[in-house]
Each structure stands twice: as structure tokens, then as C-alpha cells.
C-alpha positions, 0 to 999 in steps of 0.5 A, spaced: 799 922 405 792 926 406 792 928 399 794 921 396 788 919 400 784 924 397 786 923 390 785 915 390 778 917 393 777 921 387 779 916 382 775 911 386 769 915 385 770 917 378 771 910 376 764 908 379 761 914 375 764 911 369 761 904 371 754 907 372 754 910 365 757 904 362 751 900 365 746 904 363 744 906 371 741 913 369 737 910 363 734 905 368 733 910 373 729 915 368 725 909 366 723 907 373 721 914 374 716 914 368 714 908 371 712 910 378 709 917 375 704 912 371 703 907 376 702 911 382 699 917 385 705 919 388 707 927 387 713 929 383 716 931 389 716 924 393 718 921 387 724 925 386 726 924 394 725 917 393 730 917 387 735 921 391 735 916 397 736 910 392 742 914 389 745 915 396 744 908 398 747 906 391 753 910 392 754 908 400 754 901 397 759 902 392 764 906 397 762 903 404 759 896 403 759 895 411 755 901 413 750 900 407 749 893 410 748 895 417 743 901 415 739 896 411 738 891 417 736 897 421 731 899 415 728 891 415 727 892 423 724 899 422 719 896 416 717 890 421 716 895 427 711 899 422 708 893 419 706 891 425 703 897 428 705 904 426 703 907 432 708 903 437 709 907 443 717 905 443 720 904 436 727 907 438 727 902 444 726 896 439 731 898 435 737 899 440 742 894 440 742 893 448 749 890 448 752 896 445 748 901 449 750 898 456 757 899 454 756 906 453 757 912 458 751 917 460 753 922 454 754 916 449 748 913 451 744 920 449 748 921 443 746 914 441 739 915 442 739 921 438 742 918 432 738 912 432 732 917 433 734 921 427 735 914 423 728 912 425 725 918 422 729 918 415 728 910 415 720 911 416 720 916 411 723 912 406 718 906 408 712 911 407 715 913 401 716 906 398 709 903 400 705 909 398 708 908 391 707 900 391 700 900 394 697 905 389 
């Protein structure tokens, strides 16, 4: 049973890779990379990091759309927080899902806060990378 699931997952990923090739995904990514290099002062490392994050998001969208949508909603909240005030005192407190948090035990609450803070760091890094590329 487990090997059948792994095989189906492998087939799914292979099909997605084939679709990306047919649709010119990698050529488009390379064109976007050249445009970013020409139009902004972002370093090569930042451009590479930004593109890797985009590839991960695209893969997540293809394999787990619900998780992708949830992360994008969280990213929108992070953008709103950082647009209003980048030196806010409690960004994690603004991101907490209060209903979910109240249902957790103490250990679960700590784990939730740690995961949320990790996500905030990742998404704020993405925010700054994307906004540096657009503002310059």
C-alpha cells in the first residue's frame, strides 16, 4: 500500500515536471531572472533566493493547494503588518488565530507560537526581497 502511494506521488511529480517543460516554465523563469538583474540592484544571491522560493510555492500549489492558499493568506497578513509599521512590537500576536490558539494545551500553544514565528521570519524575508526588487 505504501509503495503504491509513493509510486503515485512519483508519477504525479513527473507529470507536473513534464507540464512545466511543455508550458515553458523554465524559460519564463530565466527571462524573469534577466529582467530582475537588469531592472534592479538586487544581488545575484537575492535573485536566486527569490526564484527558489517561487519554485517552492509553485510546487506547493501543484501538490497541496490548500496549504498553499493558507500560506498565501498568512503572507498577505505579514505584508499588511510590515506595510503599516515594520517595527511593530507584536507581529506574532497579530498573526495568531485566536480560536485555534484557545483550543490548544500549553505544549501545543508553545509549538504553535514557535511555528508561527518561523513562518513570520520566512515570509518577512520574502516580503523584503520582493519589495527591494520592485522599489529599485
